[in-house]
C-alpha distance (Angstrom), angle and dihedral (degrees) to the residues before:
residue distance angle dihedral
X1 . . .
X2 3.80 . .
X3 3.81 123.9 .
X4 3.81 140.7 163.7
X5 3.80 114.2 -156.2
X6 3.81 140.1 171.4
X7 3.81 109.9 -96.9
X8 3.83 93.0 -141.3
X9 3.82 93.1 53.2
X10 3.80 92.5 44.2
X11 3.81 95.5 48.1
X12 3.82 92.6 50.7
X13 3.82 93.1 46.5
X14 3.83 95.6 45.2
X15 3.81 90.7 45.5
X16 3.82 92.8 53.6
X17 3.81 96.0 41.1
X18 3.85 90.8 48.3
X19 3.80 89.3 68.3
X20 3.80 89.2 75.0
X21 3.81 93.8 48.2
X22 3.79 119.1 106.5
X23 3.84 110.4 -120.8
X24 3.81 90.2 -151.0
X25 3.77 125.2 18.1
X26 3.82 137.8 159.3
X27 3.83 84.3 -131.9
X28 3.86 104.5 69.4
X29 3.84 92.1 -157.8
X30 3.83 90.1 63.6
X31 3.82 89.6 63.7
X32 3.80 87.7 61.8
X33 3.79 141.4 64.3
X34 3.79 119.0 -111.8
X35 3.82 108.9 -130.1
X36 3.81 117.8 -163.8
X37 3.82 119.6 -178.7
X38 3.81 121.8 -164.9
X39 3.83 140.5 127.1
X40 3.82 96.9 14.5
X41 3.79 94.7 -54.3
X42 3.77 137.9 89.5
X43 3.81 119.4 -141.8
X44 3.80 117.0 -153.7
X45 3.81 123.2 -163.1
X46 3.82 131.3 -171.4
X47 3.81 118.6 -176.6
X48 3.82 134.8 166.8
X49 3.85 96.3 -178.7
X50 3.82 90.6 -98.0
X51 3.81 103.8 49.9
X52 3.80 128.1 28.6
X53 3.83 128.6 -173.8
X54 3.81 120.6 -167.8
X55 3.81 130.4 -178.9
X56 3.81 139.2 158.0
X57 3.81 130.4 -140.8
X58 3.79 130.5 -167.6
X59 3.80 115.1 -101.2
X60 3.76 141.8 162.3
X61 3.81 98.9 -108.6
X62 3.79 108.1 -161.3
X63 3.80 92.4 169.3
X64 3.82 126.6 15.7
X65 3.79 119.7 -131.2
X66 3.79 146.4 117.9
X67 3.79 138.5 -120.3
X68 3.82 140.9 159.9
X69 3.82 116.6 -122.3
X70 3.85 124.5 -173.8
X71 3.82 104.6 -94.4
X72 3.80 102.6 -139.5
X73 3.81 93.2 45.5
X74 3.81 92.2 46.8
X75 3.81 92.3 51.1
X76 3.82 93.1 46.1
X77 3.82 91.6 49.9
X78 3.80 98.8 47.4
X79 3.82 91.4 45.0
X80 3.82 91.3 54.4
X81 3.81 99.2 42.3
X82 3.85 107.4 108.6
X83 3.78 97.3 -138.7
X84 3.80 137.8 91.9
X85 3.80 90.8 -134.0
X86 3.78 129.8 47.6
X87 3.79 126.4 -155.8
X88 3.80 119.7 -154.3
X89 3.79 122.9 -176.4
X90 3.81 134.0 168.5
X91 3.80 134.9 -166.3
X92 3.79 132.8 -150.5
X93 3.84 90.5 -86.5
X94 3.86 90.5 60.3
X95 3.81 92.3 -110.5
X96 3.80 106.9 152.9
X97 3.79 119.9 -156.3
X98 3.83 115.7 -160.9
X99 3.82 115.0 -168.5
X100 3.80 138.9 177.2
X101 3.84 127.8 158.0
X102 3.83 105.2 -34.7
X103 3.82 94.2 -26.5
X104 3.79 118.2 102.7
X105 3.82 131.4 173.6
X106 3.79 128.2 -173.3
X107 3.82 114.5 -159.7
X108 3.78 132.4 175.8
X109 3.80 106.5 -118.6
X110 3.81 129.1 -160.6
X111 3.83 122.8 -114.4
X112 3.83 112.3 -98.5
X113 3.82 89.2 -131.0
X114 3.83 88.1 70.1
X115 3.81 91.2 60.9
X116 3.84 114.2 99.4
X117 3.80 116.4 -120.3
X118 3.78 118.5 -112.1
X119 3.82 113.1 -112.9
X120 3.78 116.8 -91.1
X121 3.80 109.7 -120.5
X122 3.81 117.9 -148.1
X123 3.78 107.4 -153.7
X124 3.80 111.9 -117.6
X125 3.80 96.8 155.4
X126 3.79 134.3 8.8
X127 3.80 123.8 -158.6
X128 3.82 126.7 -176.4
X129 3.80 125.0 -167.4
X130 3.80 141.0 154.5
X131 3.80 114.1 -78.3
X132 3.81 92.6 -132.8
X133 3.81 91.8 52.8
X134 3.80 93.5 49.6
X135 3.82 91.8 47.0
X136 3.81 91.4 50.2
X137 3.83 91.4 49.0
X138 3.81 92.5 48.5
X139 3.81 94.1 45.2
X140 3.81 92.3 50.8
X141 3.82 94.2 51.7
X142 3.82 104.6 31.6
X143 3.84 93.6 86.5
X144 3.81 93.2 64.9
X145 3.82 97.1 53.6
X146 3.82 112.5 118.3
X147 3.81 114.0 -108.1
X148 3.80 96.7 -164.6
X149 3.79 126.0 72.9
X150 3.80 95.9 -130.1
X151 3.81 86.3 113.2
X152 3.84 105.5 14.2
X153 3.82 93.4 -167.3
X154 3.83 88.8 66.6
X155 3.84 92.2 57.8
X156 3.80 84.9 83.3
X157 3.80 139.0 47.7
X158 3.79 124.8 -102.9
X159 3.82 115.5 -126.0
X160 3.80 107.0 -156.9
X161 3.83 117.3 -174.6
X162 3.80 116.9 -172.7
X163 3.81 144.6 113.5
X164 3.82 93.8 27.6
X165 3.83 92.0 -56.5
X166 3.78 138.0 98.2
X167 3.80 114.2 -147.9
X168 3.81 127.0 -170.4
X169 3.81 115.9 -161.5
X170 3.82 130.9 -174.3
X171 3.80 126.3 -178.3
X172 3.80 135.0 175.3
X173 3.81 105.0 175.8
X174 3.83 94.9 -94.4
X175 3.81 101.0 54.5
X176 3.77 142.4 11.1
X177 3.81 129.1 -146.9
X178 3.80 122.0 -162.7
X179 3.81 127.7 -179.2
X180 3.81 123.2 -178.5
X181 3.80 133.9 -170.9
X182 3.82 132.8 175.9
X183 3.80 108.7 -98.6
X184 3.79 130.9 172.4
X185 3.80 113.5 -144.0
X186 3.78 130.2 156.2
X187 3.81 92.9 -138.2
X188 3.79 141.4 40.9
X189 3.80 114.0 -117.3
X190 3.79 138.7 161.1
X191 3.81 131.2 -172.4
X192 3.83 138.3 160.5
X193 3.82 120.4 -123.1
X194 3.85 119.4 -162.1
X195 3.80 115.9 -109.0
X196 3.83 92.6 -123.2
X197 3.82 90.4 57.7
X198 3.81 92.5 49.2
X199 3.80 91.3 49.2
X200 3.83 90.1 54.6
X201 3.82 92.3 45.3
X202 3.81 89.9 54.6
X203 3.83 90.5 52.3
X204 3.81 93.5 48.9
X205 3.82 95.3 51.3
X206 3.81 109.0 100.5
X207 3.81 108.1 150.3
X208 3.79 115.2 67.5
X209 3.81 92.5 -161.0
X210 3.80 97.6 36.8
X211 3.80 118.4 103.5
X212 3.76 130.7 -116.1
X213 3.79 120.3 -154.9
X214 3.81 120.4 -151.8
X215 3.80 116.6 -160.3
X216 3.80 109.1 -166.9
X217 3.80 127.5 -164.2
X218 3.79 130.6 170.1
X219 3.83 96.0 -83.9
X220 3.82 106.5 10.9
X221 3.79 143.2 42.2
X222 3.80 132.0 -154.9
X223 3.80 121.4 -153.3
X224 3.81 116.0 -161.9
X225 3.82 108.6 -159.4
X226 3.79 119.9 167.9
X227 3.79 105.8 -55.6
X228 3.81 93.6 -18.0
X229 3.79 132.2 97.0
X230 3.81 115.3 -160.7
X231 3.81 116.5 -167.6
X232 3.80 118.0 -169.3
X233 3.76 138.3 169.8
X234 3.80 116.0 -119.8
X235 3.80 123.0 -127.1
X236 3.78 117.6 -112.7
X237 3.79 126.3 -147.6
X238 3.77 144.4 70.2
X239 3.81 111.1 -51.8
X240 3.80 119.7 -152.2
X241 3.82 114.5 -82.8
X242 3.79 91.3 -115.1
X243 3.81 95.6 -174.3
X244 3.81 90.6 58.7
X245 3.84 91.8 45.7
X246 3.81 95.0 57.1
X247 3.83 113.5 87.0
X248 3.80 110.8 -126.6
X249 3.82 101.0 -160.6
X250 3.82 128.4 65.7
X251 3.81 125.7 -165.7
X252 3.83 91.9 -177.4
X253 3.81 129.4 37.1
X254 3.82 121.1 -171.3
X255 3.83 124.9 -169.1
X256 3.79 109.4 -162.6
X257 3.80 143.8 162.2
X258 3.82 105.3 -100.3
X259 3.81 96.7 -148.0
X260 3.83 93.5 48.6
X261 3.81 92.2 50.1
X262 3.81 91.9 47.2
X263 3.80 92.0 49.9
X264 3.80 91.0 48.8
X265 3.81 91.5 51.2
X266 3.83 91.9 45.1
X267 3.81 91.9 52.2
X268 3.80 92.9 47.1
X269 3.82 90.4 46.8
X270 3.81 93.1 61.1
X271 3.81 88.5 96.0
X272 3.81 92.1 54.8
X273 3.81 121.9 88.1
X274 3.81 138.2 153.0
X275 3.80 87.0 -89.1
X276 3.80 95.7 41.8
X277 3.78 106.0 45.9
X278 3.78 118.6 178.8
X279 3.80 135.4 147.9
X280 3.77 121.8 -114.0
X281 3.80 115.3 -121.4
X282 3.79 122.6 -137.6
X283 3.81 117.7 -159.3
X284 3.80 103.4 -166.4
X285 3.80 117.9 -166.2
X286 3.85 146.0 92.7
X287 3.83 91.6 42.2
X288 3.81 91.6 -61.8
X289 3.78 137.0 97.5
X290 3.80 108.4 -145.6
X291 3.81 109.5 -158.0
X292 3.79 121.0 -160.8
X293 3.78 139.3 167.8
X294 3.77 133.9 -176.2
X295 3.83 127.8 -166.0
X296 3.82 133.5 158.9
X297 3.82 90.5 -86.4
X298 3.79 96.6 53.9
X299 3.79 149.1 -71.1
X300 3.81 134.0 -69.8
X301 3.80 130.6 -162.6
X302 3.79 135.7 -177.1
X303 3.79 137.5 153.7
X304 3.80 137.4 -151.0
X305 3.81 127.9 -159.9
X306 3.80 116.3 -122.6
X307 3.79 143.2 152.7
X308 3.79 114.3 -100.1
X309 3.79 127.1 -165.7
X310 3.81 114.4 -173.4
X311 3.78 136.4 10.6
X312 3.81 126.5 -17.6
X313 3.80 119.2 -106.8
X314 3.83 140.6 -174.4
X315 3.83 116.6 -140.9
X316 3.79 139.5 169.3
X317 3.82 126.2 -144.0
X318 3.77 142.7 178.8
X319 3.82 99.3 -105.8
X320 3.82 94.8 -140.2
X321 3.81 94.6 50.9
X322 3.79 92.2 50.3
X323 3.83 93.0 46.1
X324 3.82 91.6 48.8
X325 3.80 90.8 55.9
X326 3.81 93.8 46.9
X327 3.84 92.2 47.8
X328 3.80 91.5 49.4
X329 3.82 91.8 52.8
X330 3.83 88.5 74.1
X331 3.82 93.3 -165.0
X332 3.82 136.3 106.9
X333 3.81 97.2 -119.9
X334 3.80 131.2 29.1
X335 3.77 136.0 -175.6
X336 3.81 120.4 -129.9
X337 3.82 113.8 -155.0
X338 3.79 116.3 -164.1
X339 3.80 131.0 -178.4
X340 3.81 99.3 -173.9
X341 3.82 139.2 -40.3
X342 3.82 95.2 -72.0
X343 3.80 99.7 36.2
X344 3.83 119.0 98.9
X345 3.81 113.3 -93.7
X346 3.80 116.9 -125.0
X347 3.81 118.4 -142.9
X348 3.82 108.9 -161.4
X349 3.83 138.1 158.4
X350 3.81 118.6 -90.9
X351 3.82 88.5 -115.3
X352 3.78 132.0 23.3
X353 3.80 131.0 7.8
X354 3.81 103.2 -95.6
X355 3.82 93.4 129.3
X356 3.78 140.9 11.8
X357 3.80 125.9 -173.2
X358 3.77 120.9 -169.6
X359 3.82 119.4 -159.5
X360 3.81 121.3 -173.6
X361 3.82 114.5 -135.6
X362 3.80 123.7 -134.5
X363 3.77 123.0 -131.6
X364 3.82 112.4 -102.4
X365 3.79 134.9 177.8
X366 3.81 111.8 -107.7
X367 3.78 93.1 -134.5
X368 3.83 98.3 137.2
């Protein structure tokens, strides 16, 4: 193999593809990037047996070929080479020479035959949507994905397509995040995408108006974004019945400025740390939310004006969970819907149903 490629193009492609590379694997080839050169382009593949990212960049291919080069080392080298173009060549012993200006590196590569093949995906369903819309939906639900494996199916987000809507739902046992957009599809389909995959998809999206195609099969999904192909396994199992989990009634409705409430919670949370855990208490009534917190080092109090419809209520919350939901709302005003001190609180927009965040309260003593 012998290629000459733009450093800028190569660095961006290797950097993005590296996100799917396993940092440590019993299969040495999986710690590398598969480089295939042919027809004036170089195809780069990263794959950790669960997530694969593939892209191609233009190159002057003097000699076709393929090799696997350790990903971290490759990225470090091409970033540091002081040249606008990078030359990579390999011989029959898999020795790869990487050159630019006066810098030259010789690395032992791995035969391409040792690299596992990406899964073949038989198209069962195909969905197309705007990149900006998908990114917004992922970003507003990613925070509520479970990080522990106690219920592996909840370490991903449910994509639910039906009744002219697409809904993405994440849940971790303490909170639920739901984002919905109008979507025309000639079939009803649901599937669960791992959180790691969604995080990488969000990073790859660059064009707001560009389109992303999702090709869904029984066990895998392919995302086509710009010049990238992302192949991921799907999670199997019974996802939470989110419609049944969302309380329908509300005895108290609060309209409040999102930023002011967040700042009040952040100030009151200054006494809370990993060592000093304590819930924040919300006393909701008389068109004010009174926020308080008490730990072994002291007490904090703040209040935020709001508009309340219904009965007053005292509630306790994990400060981080409540802040995550308010940050994800991404709007100036939100509505808090409450059905009692121990019922989950719904965070929704003032108008419409584009998102819904559910935060479970914690039991607190009403000693204020």
